[in-house]
C-alpha positions in Angstrom: 140.5 147.7 123.1 143.7 149.4 122.2 143.9 150.6 118.5 146.3 152.7 116.1 144.1 154.9 114.5 145.2 158.1 112.5 143.2 161.2 112.9 141.5 162.1 109.5 139.0 164.8 109.9 140.1 167.9 112.6 136.8 169.6 113.8 136.2 171.9 117.6 135.0 168.7 119.0 136.0 165.8 118.1 138.3 163.9 116.2 137.6 161.3 113.2 140.1 158.9 113.2 140.5 156.2 110.3 140.5 152.6 111.8 142.5 149.7 110.9 140.5 147.1 108.2 138.1 149.8 106.8 137.1 151.0 110.8 136.2 154.6 111.8 135.6 155.8 115.4 135.9 159.4 117.3 137.6 160.9 120.0 135.1 163.8 121.7 136.5 166.9 123.0 136.2 165.7 126.8 138.9 162.5 125.4 142.0 164.1 124.7 143.2 164.3 128.9 142.7 164.8 132.1 144.4 168.0 132.2 142.8 169.3 128.4 139.0 168.4 130.1 140.1 170.1 133.6 140.2 173.8 131.4 137.1 172.7 129.3 135.4 172.6 132.5 137.0 175.7 133.6 136.1 177.6 130.6 132.1 176.5 131.0 132.0 177.2 134.5 133.5 181.2 134.5 131.8 181.8 130.7 135.2 183.0 129.3 137.7 182.4 127.0 140.7 180.7 128.8 144.4 182.2 126.8 145.7 178.7 128.3 142.7 176.4 126.1 143.5 176.2 122.6 141.0 174.3 119.7 141.9 171.0 118.6 142.5 172.4 114.7 145.4 173.9 116.7 146.4 170.7 118.2 145.7 167.7 116.0 146.7 167.5 112.4 144.7 165.2 109.5 147.7 162.0 109.0 148.8 161.8 112.1 148.8 158.4 114.1 148.0 158.0 117.7 146.9 155.7 120.1 143.5 155.2 120.7 141.4 152.7 123.3 137.4 152.2 122.8 135.5 153.2 125.2 132.0 152.3 124.2 130.1 151.0 120.1 127.0 152.3 119.6 124.1 150.4 117.3 123.2 153.7 114.6 119.4 153.8 113.4 120.4 153.0 109.4 122.4 149.8 111.4 125.5 151.6 111.0 128.0 151.6 114.4 129.0 154.5 116.0 132.6 153.7 117.5 133.6 156.3 120.5 137.6 156.6 121.6 139.4 158.3 124.0 143.2 159.1 123.3 143.4 160.1 126.9 147.2 158.6 128.0 145.7 157.9 131.8 143.3 155.4 129.7 145.7 154.3 126.7 148.5 153.4 129.1 146.2 151.7 132.2 148.4 148.9 131.9 152.3 150.4 132.6 153.2 151.2 136.0 155.8 152.9 137.3 158.1 149.5 138.2 157.8 148.4 134.7 158.9 152.0 133.0 162.4 151.0 131.2 164.8 153.4 129.2 163.4 153.0 125.2 160.0 152.3 125.7 157.2 154.3 123.6 153.9 155.0 124.7 152.2 158.0 124.7 151.4 161.4 126.4 150.0 163.9 126.8 151.3 167.6 127.6 149.8 168.7 131.2 151.8 171.9 131.9 154.0 174.5 130.4 157.4 175.2 132.6 160.5 177.0 132.5 162.8 174.2 130.7 160.5 172.2 129.3 156.8 170.7 129.6 155.3 168.2 132.4 153.8 165.2 131.1 150.6 163.5 131.8 151.5 159.5 130.7 149.6 157.9 132.6 151.2 156.2 135.1 149.9 156.7 138.7 153.3 157.6 141.0 155.6 159.1 137.7 156.9 162.5 137.5 157.6 162.7 133.4 159.7 165.6 132.0 160.2 167.1 128.6 163.0 169.1 128.1 162.9 171.7 126.2 166.3 170.0 123.7 164.4 167.3 123.1 160.9 169.0 122.1 162.8 172.0 119.8 162.9 169.7 116.5 159.6 168.4 116.6 157.4 171.7 117.7 159.0 173.4 114.5 158.5 170.5 112.1 154.5 170.2 113.6 154.6 174.3 112.7 151.6 174.0 115.6 153.1 177.5 117.0 156.6 178.6 119.0 155.3 176.1 122.2 153.5 172.6 122.6 150.3 173.1 124.2 148.5 172.1 127.3 146.5 168.0 126.1 148.7 167.8 122.7 148.9 164.2 122.1 153.0 162.9 122.0 154.6 159.7 120.8 157.2 160.1 123.3 160.7 158.1 123.9 161.9 157.5 127.7 165.3 158.5 127.5 166.1 157.8 131.8 164.4 156.9 134.9 165.4 157.5 138.4 163.6 156.4 141.5 162.6 153.2 140.3 160.1 154.9 138.0 158.5 157.8 140.3 161.1 160.8 138.0 161.4 159.7 134.4 162.8 161.6 131.4 161.3 162.2 128.3 162.1 163.1 124.3 159.9 163.6 121.4 162.7 163.8 118.6 161.5 162.7 115.6 164.4 161.0 114.8 164.7 159.0 118.7 160.8 158.6 118.4 161.2 156.9 114.5 164.5 154.8 115.6 162.8 153.5 118.4 162.0 149.5 118.3 160.8 147.6 121.2 163.0 145.0 122.8 162.7 141.8 125.1 165.0 144.1 127.4 161.8 146.4 128.1 159.9 143.8 129.6 156.6 144.3 127.6 153.5 142.4 128.9 150.2 141.2 127.1 148.6 143.4 130.0 150.6 146.7 128.7 151.1 146.1 125.6 150.9 149.4 123.1 149.7 149.8 119.3 152.5 151.5 118.0 155.7 149.5 118.7 157.6 148.5 116.4 159.2 145.2 116.6 161.4 142.8 114.8 158.7 139.4 114.0 159.5 135.7 113.2 156.8 134.4 110.5 155.1 130.7 111.7 152.6 130.6 109.1 151.1 132.0 106.0 147.8 131.6 104.5 145.6 132.8 101.8 144.2 135.6 104.6 147.2 136.3 106.4 150.0 135.1 108.0 151.2 134.1 111.8 153.9 135.9 113.6 156.0 135.7 117.0 157.1 138.6 118.4 159.4 139.4 121.5 159.5 135.8 122.5 156.6 134.6 123.4 154.0 136.9 121.8 152.1 135.7 118.9 149.7 137.9 116.7 148.4 137.8 113.0 148.6 139.9 110.4 146.1 140.3 107.3 145.7 140.0 104.0 145.3 144.0 104.1 148.7 145.0 106.3 151.4 143.0 104.1 153.3 144.7 102.3 151.7 144.3 98.5 155.6 144.0 97.1 155.8 140.6 99.2 152.7 139.2 99.9 154.0 136.6 97.5 157.4 135.9 99.1 156.7 135.3 102.2 157.3 132.6 104.1 158.0 130.5 107.3 161.2 131.4 109.9 161.6 134.6 108.0 162.4 138.0 110.2 160.4 140.8 109.5 159.9 144.3 110.5 156.6 144.8 112.3 153.9 147.5 113.9 151.2 146.4 116.4 147.9 147.6 115.1 145.8 146.1 118.2 145.4 144.4 121.0 142.5 142.6 122.7 142.6 142.5 126.0 139.6 139.4 126.5 140.6 137.7 123.9 144.1 138.6 123.8 144.2 139.3 120.1 147.3 141.0 119.1 147.3 142.2 115.2 150.5 143.6 112.8 150.7 145.4 110.2 154.2 144.9 107.7 152.9 148.3 105.5 156.3 150.6 105.1 155.2 153.7 106.4 154.4 151.9 110.1 157.6 151.2 110.5 158.8 153.7 112.1 157.5 154.8 115.0 155.7 158.0 114.4 155.8 157.7 110.8 152.7 159.0 108.4 150.5 156.7 106.1 150.0 158.2 102.9 147.2 160.2 101.8 145.0 159.7 98.8 145.2 162.6 96.6 141.8 164.7 96.6 140.7 164.8 93.4 140.6 160.7 93.2 138.2 160.9 96.0 134.6 160.1 94.1 135.8 158.9 90.9 134.3 156.6 88.7 136.8 153.5 87.6 135.6 152.0 84.2 137.2 149.0 84.7 139.2 147.8 88.2 140.5 144.4 87.8 140.2 142.1 90.2 143.1 140.4 92.2 141.0 138.4 95.0 138.1 137.7 96.3 137.2 136.5 99.9 133.9 135.4 99.9 133.3 136.2 103.9 135.2 140.2 103.5 134.9 141.0 100.0 136.8 142.2 97.1 140.5 143.4 96.4 140.8 145.1 92.7 143.5 146.7 91.2 143.3 150.2 90.3 143.6 152.1 86.8 147.0 153.5 88.7 147.6 150.1 89.9 147.0 150.8 93.5 144.7 148.0 95.2 141.3 149.2 96.7 138.8 147.1 98.8 135.2 146.6 98.4 132.6 144.7 101.4 130.7 142.8 100.8 127.6 144.9 100.9 129.1 146.6 98.0 129.8 144.4 95.4 125.7 144.2 94.2 122.4 146.1 95.0 121.3 143.4 97.1 122.4 140.4 99.0 119.7 138.1 96.9 122.0 139.4 93.5 124.9 139.0 94.7 126.8 136.1 92.1 130.0 134.9 93.7 131.5 133.7 90.1 131.4 137.3 88.4 134.3 137.9 90.7 137.1 135.5 89.3 140.6 136.9 89.8 141.2 139.0 86.4 137.6 140.1 85.7 137.0 143.5 85.0 134.2 145.7 87.3 133.0 149.8 87.1 133.2 150.7 90.7 133.3 154.3 92.2 136.1 155.4 94.7 134.4 156.0 97.9 136.3 156.1 100.7 139.5 156.3 101.7 141.2 153.9 104.3 144.7 156.1 105.7 145.5 152.6 108.2 144.8 150.2 105.5 146.7 152.2 102.6 143.6 151.4 100.4 140.8 152.8 98.5 137.4 151.8 99.8 135.4 151.0 96.5 131.2 150.3 95.7 129.4 148.8 93.0 126.4 149.6 94.1 125.2 151.8 90.9 122.9 154.4 92.6 126.4 155.1 94.5 128.4 155.0 91.0 125.3 157.6 89.7 125.1 159.7 92.7 125.5 163.5 91.8 126.9 163.7 95.7 129.0 161.2 97.6 131.0 163.6 100.0 130.1 167.4 101.4 133.6 168.1 99.2 130.9 167.6 96.3 128.5 170.5 97.6 129.1 173.6 97.0 127.9 176.8 97.6 124.6 177.7 95.2 124.6 174.3 94.1 120.7 173.2 93.1 119.7 169.8 94.6 117.2 167.3 95.8 116.5 166.3 99.2 114.5 164.3 101.5 112.5 165.3 104.2 114.2 163.7 107.7 112.4 166.0 110.5 110.5 169.1 111.4 112.1 171.2 114.5 111.6 175.0 116.0 115.3 175.2 114.6 114.1 174.6 111.0 114.3 171.1 108.9 116.5 169.0 108.5 116.9 167.3 105.0 118.9 164.0 103.2 120.7 165.2 100.0 122.6 161.5 100.1 124.2 158.5 101.7 125.8 160.5 104.9 124.8 164.0 103.5 122.0 166.3 105.7 121.6 169.9 105.5 119.4 172.5 107.7 117.0 174.5 106.6 116.9 177.1 109.4 112.8 177.9 109.6 113.3 181.8 108.2 114.1 179.4 104.8 111.2 177.5 105.0 109.7 179.9 102.6 109.3 183.2 100.9 106.8 184.1 103.8 107.5 183.4 107.5 105.8 179.6 108.3 103.7 179.4 111.2 102.7 175.7 111.4 105.3 174.2 108.8 104.4 171.0 108.8 100.9 171.8 107.6 103.4 171.8 104.3 105.8 169.6 104.3 105.1 166.3 105.2 108.0 163.8 106.8 109.9 161.8 103.5 108.6 164.7 101.3 111.3 165.6 97.8 112.3 169.2 98.3 114.2 171.4 95.8 116.9 173.4 97.9 119.9 175.7 97.4 123.1 175.9 99.5 123.8 178.8 101.0 126.9 177.6 103.1 128.1 174.5 102.6 131.4 173.8 105.3 132.7 170.1 104.7 135.2 170.0 107.5 132.1 171.0 110.2 129.6 168.4 107.9 127.7 171.7 107.8 125.1 172.4 105.4 123.0 175.1 105.0 119.8 175.1 102.6 117.2 177.5 101.7 113.5 176.2 100.1 112.7 180.4 99.1 111.8 180.0 95.7 112.6 183.3 94.7 116.3 182.4 95.7 115.9 178.6 94.8 114.9 179.7 91.1 117.3 182.8 90.8 119.7 183.6 87.6 121.3 186.0 89.0 125.2 186.1 90.3 125.5 183.8 93.2 127.5 185.6 95.7 129.2 183.7 98.0 132.2 185.9 99.0 133.3 189.3 99.0 136.2 189.6 95.9 133.2 188.8 94.1 131.7 191.7 95.1 132.0 194.1 91.9 130.1 197.5 92.0 127.1 197.7 90.3 126.8 193.7 90.5 123.2 192.8 91.2 122.0 189.5 92.9 119.6 189.0 95.3 119.6 188.4 99.6 118.0 188.3 102.0 117.2 190.6 105.1 118.0 189.5 108.4 118.0 193.1 110.1 115.8 196.3 109.5 116.8 198.6 111.8 116.2 203.3 111.7 120.3 202.7 110.0 118.6 200.6 107.3 119.1 197.1 105.8 121.3 194.0 107.3 120.8 192.0 103.6 122.4 188.3 104.1 123.4 186.1 100.8 125.5 183.0 100.7 128.7 181.6 102.7 127.7 184.3 105.6 128.1 187.7 103.4 126.4 190.2 104.2 126.2 193.8 103.6 124.2 197.0 104.8 121.9 198.5 103.0 121.9 202.7 104.0 118.3 204.2 105.1 119.3 207.0 101.7 119.6 203.6 99.6 116.1 201.7 100.7 114.4 203.0 97.8 113.8 206.2 95.3 111.2 208.1 98.2 112.9 208.2 101.7 111.5 205.6 104.0 111.4 207.4 107.9 111.0 203.3 109.7 112.3 200.4 107.6 111.4 197.8 110.1 107.9 198.3 109.1 108.4 198.4 105.0 111.1 195.9 105.4 111.4 192.4 107.3 113.4 189.8 108.6 114.0 186.9 105.4 112.5 189.1 103.0 114.0 188.5 99.2 115.3 191.2 97.5 117.3 192.5 94.4 120.3 194.2 95.6 123.4 196.5 93.5 126.7 196.6 95.4 128.1 200.3 95.8 131.2 199.4 97.1 132.9 196.4 98.9 136.3 196.4 101.0 137.1 192.5 101.2 139.7 192.5 103.7 137.5 194.7 106.1 134.9 192.8 105.0 132.5 195.7 104.3 129.8 195.7 101.8 127.9 198.9 101.2 124.9 197.7 99.3 121.3 199.6 97.2 117.9 198.5 96.7 118.1 201.6 94.3 118.8 199.3 90.7 119.1 202.7 88.8 122.7 204.0 90.3 122.3 207.7 89.6 122.9 209.9 92.7 119.9 211.8 93.6 119.9 216.0 94.7 121.0 214.9 99.0 123.8 212.4 97.8 125.5 214.9 95.3 127.9 215.7 98.1 129.0 212.4 99.0 129.8 212.1 94.6 133.1 214.5 95.0 136.2 213.0 92.9 137.8 210.8 95.1 141.0 210.9 93.2 141.5 214.3 93.9 140.5 214.1 98.0 142.9 210.7 98.1 145.3 213.1 96.6 145.1 216.2 98.0 145.1 214.6 102.0 147.4 212.3 104.3 145.9 210.1 107.2 146.9 212.9 110.3 147.0 215.8 108.0 145.6 218.4 110.5 142.6 220.9 108.3 140.2 223.8 109.5 136.8 223.7 108.5 133.1 225.0 108.3 130.1 223.0 109.3 127.6 223.3 106.8 124.7 220.8 108.0 124.2 219.5 111.2 122.6 215.6 111.1 121.7 212.8 113.4 124.7 211.4 113.2 127.2 213.7 112.9 128.1 217.3 111.1 128.9 217.7 107.3 131.7 220.0 106.5 133.5 221.8 104.4 137.7 222.2 104.3 138.5 225.6 104.3 141.5 227.2 102.2 140.8 224.2 99.9 140.2 225.4 96.2 137.5 222.8 95.4 135.5 222.8 98.9 136.1 219.2 99.0 133.2 218.0 101.4 133.8 215.8 104.6 132.2 214.2 107.5 132.8 214.4 111.4 130.4 211.7 113.0 130.0 213.3 116.3 131.4 210.4 118.4 134.9 211.9 116.7 134.1 215.7 117.9 135.4 214.5 121.4 137.6 211.8 123.2 134.9 211.9 125.7 131.3 210.6 125.0 129.4 213.0 127.2 131.5 215.9 125.3 131.0 214.8 121.8 127.6 215.1 122.1 127.1 217.8 124.1 129.8 219.8 121.0 127.1 218.7 118.6 124.4 219.7 120.8 126.1 223.8 121.1 127.5 223.6 117.3 125.7 225.4 114.7 125.9 225.6 110.6 128.4 228.1 109.6 131.0 227.7 112.8 134.8 227.1 112.2 136.5 224.3 113.7 140.1 224.4 114.0 142.5 221.6 113.8 141.0 219.1 112.7 141.8 215.4 111.7 142.2 213.7 108.0 141.2 209.9 109.7 140.0 207.9 106.7 138.4 207.7 103.3 135.5 205.4 104.0 132.0 204.2 102.3 131.4 207.3 100.1 133.3 210.3 101.8 135.9 211.5 103.8 135.9 210.8 107.8 137.5 213.4 110.1 138.1 213.5 114.0 138.7 215.8 116.4 139.5 213.2 119.0 142.9 214.8 121.2 144.5 211.6 121.9 143.7 209.7 118.6 145.0 213.1 116.6 148.2 212.9 119.8 148.8 209.1 118.5 149.0 209.7 114.9 151.1 213.5 114.9 153.8 211.2 118.3 153.9 208.0 115.5 152.8 205.7 118.2 150.6 204.3 115.6 150.4 201.1 112.9 150.2 202.0 109.4 149.1 198.6 108.1 148.9 194.5 109.7 152.3 193.8 108.7 153.9 196.3 111.5 151.8 195.2 114.8 154.0 193.4 117.1 152.8 192.0 120.4 153.0 194.3 123.4 153.0 197.5 122.0 150.4 200.0 123.2 147.8 202.0 121.0 145.6 204.9 121.1 141.7 204.2 119.4 138.2 204.1 119.4 135.7 201.5 120.6 134.1 200.5 116.9 131.6 197.8 117.8 130.1 196.4 120.8 129.1 192.9 121.1 128.4 190.4 123.7 131.8 188.2 123.0 134.1 191.5 123.0 134.8 194.4 121.9 136.0 195.7 118.4 138.4 198.5 118.5 140.0 200.3 115.3 142.9 202.7 115.1 144.2 205.3 112.3 144.7 203.7 109.5 142.1 201.6 109.4 143.1 198.2 111.4 140.8 196.7 114.1 141.7 194.5 117.0 139.5 192.5 119.0 139.6 193.0 122.8 137.9 189.2 124.6 135.4 189.6 127.1 138.3 187.6 129.9 140.6 191.3 128.4 138.6 194.1 128.8 138.3 194.8 132.4 140.6 194.4 135.3 136.5 194.0 136.7 134.7 190.8 136.4 132.7 191.4 133.3 129.0 190.5 133.5 127.6 192.5 130.0 129.9 194.1 127.7 127.5 197.5 127.2 128.0 198.2 131.1 132.2 199.2 129.9 132.5 200.3 127.0 130.3 202.5 124.1 131.0 202.6 120.3 133.3 205.8 119.6 135.0 205.7 123.1 138.6 206.5 123.3 140.5 203.4 124.2 144.7 202.9 124.8 145.1 198.9 123.7 147.4 196.6 124.2 148.4 194.1 121.1 148.3 190.5 122.3 148.7 188.4 120.0 148.0 188.4 115.7 147.5 185.5 113.3 148.8 186.9 109.9 147.5 184.4 108.5 144.0 185.5 109.1 144.8 189.1 109.6 143.3 189.4 112.9 144.3 191.0 116.3 144.0 190.2 119.6 143.5 193.2 122.3 144.2 193.7 126.1 141.7 196.8 127.5 142.7 196.4 131.2 143.7 199.0 132.7 146.4 197.9 135.2 147.8 196.1 131.5 147.5 199.5 129.3 149.3 201.7 131.9 152.6 203.1 130.0 155.5 204.8 131.8 154.3 207.5 132.6 150.4 207.0 133.5 150.6 210.4 135.6 151.7 212.5 133.0 148.7 211.1 130.8 146.3 211.4 132.8 146.5 214.8 133.6 147.0 216.0 129.6 143.5 214.0 128.6 142.2 215.8 132.2 143.2 219.0 130.9 142.0 218.4 127.8 138.7 217.9 129.4 138.5 221.0 131.0 139.1 223.0 127.7 136.8 221.1 126.3 134.1 221.7 129.0 135.0 225.4 128.5 134.4 225.2 124.8 131.2 224.3 125.6 130.3 226.8 128.2 131.3 229.5 125.4 128.9 227.6 123.1 126.3 227.3 125.3 126.1 231.6 126.2 125.5 231.9 122.6 122.1 230.6 122.6 121.7 229.5 126.5 123.1 232.0 128.5 121.3 231.4 131.4 122.2 227.8 132.1 126.1 228.2 131.8 125.9 230.1 135.1 124.5 227.6 137.1 127.3 224.9 137.9 126.5 222.3 140.8 127.1 223.9 144.2 125.5 227.1 143.2 122.8 228.5 145.5 119.8 230.0 143.8 115.9 231.8 144.5 113.4 229.8 143.0 109.4 229.2 143.2 107.3 226.7 143.7 105.3 225.8 141.0 103.6 222.1 141.7 104.2 219.4 143.5 103.7 215.5 141.5 101.7 213.0 142.9 105.4 210.9 143.5 106.5 213.6 145.9 108.7 215.3 143.7 108.5 219.2 143.2 108.6 221.6 139.8 110.5 224.8 140.3 110.9 227.9 138.0 112.8 231.3 138.8 114.3 234.2 136.6 118.1 232.3 137.0 116.3 229.7 134.9 114.4 230.8 132.3 113.4 228.4 129.8 115.0 225.3 131.7 113.1 223.2 133.5 114.1 222.2 137.7 112.8 219.8 139.4 113.9 218.1 143.0 113.0 214.7 144.0 110.7 214.0 147.2 114.3 213.7 149.7 116.0 216.4 147.7 113.0 218.7 149.6 113.4 218.2 152.9 111.2 217.7 155.7 109.2 220.3 155.7 106.2 220.1 153.4 106.1 222.8 150.2 103.2 224.8 148.2 103.1 226.0 145.6 103.9 229.5 145.2 106.5 229.6 147.9 109.5 231.1 147.2 112.9 228.9 148.4 116.7 228.7 148.4 117.7 225.8 146.2 121.2 223.8 146.2 122.4 223.0 141.9 123.1 219.1 142.4 123.1 219.1 138.5 123.0 220.5 135.5 122.2 218.8 132.2 122.8 220.7 129.4 121.8 218.7 126.1 118.2 218.2 127.8 117.9 221.5 130.0 117.0 220.2 133.0 118.4 221.4 136.1 118.6 219.0 139.2 118.2 220.8 142.8 118.3 220.3 146.8 116.2 222.3 149.4 117.8 220.2 152.1 119.3 222.3 155.4 122.4 220.5 155.1 123.7 221.1 151.9 122.8 225.0 152.2 124.5 225.5 155.0 127.9 224.0 153.7 129.9 226.4 152.6 131.7 225.4 148.9 135.2 224.8 149.7 138.4 225.4 146.9 139.6 222.2 145.4 143.7 221.7 145.9 145.9 220.5 142.9 146.9 217.9 145.5 143.8 216.7 145.6 143.3 216.3 142.3 146.4 214.5 142.4 145.6 212.0 145.0 142.1 211.5 142.8 143.7 210.8 139.1 145.7 208.8 141.2 143.2 206.6 143.2 141.0 206.9 139.6 144.6 204.6 138.4 144.8 202.5 140.7 
């Protein structure tokens, strides 16, 4: 059966469709079009996001009319029916063939591909190629505001402009004025086998009856207009032989029944039905006047604002036995509640049932984060408990939230049908997602509900629950997925060395907000509810006003190391009268991750570091950086200072802030961040993101796209995309910087470990065998390697047997300054080789190879 429907809701996986006569159905994501389904299949097979695959919310908007075909009708457990639909043109237009196509015809199409001069459109007609020129699409694209181009799978209302080669090639238009002006005529040779919903026709009234009227159109078609689809302003004035404008609503293939509407918004193809104001949904009306009663269907009411509403028979009384038809005489008044709105009928759906009128919640939109609700247990599964809050409203209590403590066997505490008191953690009406908690500490909490970052003011005390306890501290979550970090030094009044031994997942605790950056969704918290700083924290409390006034991002300063900590250096800025204290994270000591760790290892308290750049003022202190590439980018103005300056195609130097399974987050100077999805991370196939990037790594990223509304930036880290015009010169500059830093490290090592500085790969040394291990490897020593651990694997011992005490000549393979380990080889073929001098020409060839 073919129907004209109106999109009511759009989610990532389906379209909710309003159908005529108060019915509804849904279009799964797999029933959009053949081209869209192929993209979905490809994305699933590759496990990567496809740029050309857009989400349903990016292509469809509520209020849009679409032609649908019913693919299945299933009966639910509660007795209602689920209507599954498709808007795929190959199914909707299956009655059409090339020979039937005529200029002026209106039909559904779907974008198949984007070409240089327009779009190839799938109109579902075998053997016909349909083309939509850019000129005929630009006004529509501008009006719908869904981006600069049409997207693959986008559903369109198309008018045939020209037919060539006996219908094998057609030219289309989606210009709104042309679509609105189209009227189906006899010349277009429509047949019952290919008649489409949405066609606007001129019809002649044949007979008027109390429930509607019978009309004739396109010479020999007959159709029915029911009472809900007669123009309310003219419902009493229709007469036989009167010519009216009508729109086809549905076509039944077997019964050959055609239904039409005379309602004004449908009489121009491509129009949109009137919407119900949001505040009216759920409204309780004390007096609704009966306009008409139909004993087989229900009653039509006039509401307080003059609009009409319909109540089905089952909503006129509590039960069928208690129903009294005599109570619904014309003019009688009744109390009711608006429970829905039929877009296709432009009519409110009301209920007179007492339990519905008094219900606290009618739809997901009525529920707010932090609300305490009563529910009934429907099922208990490993993922959690499903709870019925009201008719049509169901929520999930995740297993973590079934109790204040983790329940291993929740079925022993809860039974199906139990009444439970919950609190709403998250409610997404669009996705009909409701997450609840049964933790008494949260349900009974009188503290403020923290449901967005804007409300997280410093000093706010509220309840949260631990989702992660690691060596760095605890991640605490609140409502609406708001989360923050409690650093290790804020876990308690006494030092806590192992947070994971003290705190557990799901634990409810009081926390205090220390600092919040809403735009970056960063939240700093404390379990210490008194805000007095301890002795170790005093260095962090330098007056920020002075620091922010004194230093600008990009300013170069010299610093002195005050203290070495596990993840960085606490330093003081020299030549500063206030002795401002700042912080250099270990990973900001160099552009090279390995060099950063070596520098941290070699540097000592009291050392002076020249030319360090002021990077930002995050958390509680100033952040500095020694990254040469980042400093150069700032000094050469190859940076963006705010989101508004970002443009697609820009090459920006930044550093990896986080590595996630789905991609890499990159941060740039001045605080702008972006995401490089997994598919855009490398020229090679990426299985595990952690195999390609590490936190702190300096990168050059290309801006692919920006979302101004959500303040999001998509990046590309592929070397093939991120090379500038003079990539060889850039590579030599980085290589030169790397050698400079190695020389600096070598000089620093000479202070404390002079022996390790003399050892370089390729050097020959005389050693004594100390021990031969069970795995065949050997431990060696010698005067040139005092204080170092020297090993040779079984392979690198060669073919000769060795014994402790023997003196041997060895070839240095690798020196690890961090662990003071040296790896050597005793193999004759290595010891006999003569050292080679590396020419600049070979270095250039190596760099060129790396860049290719």
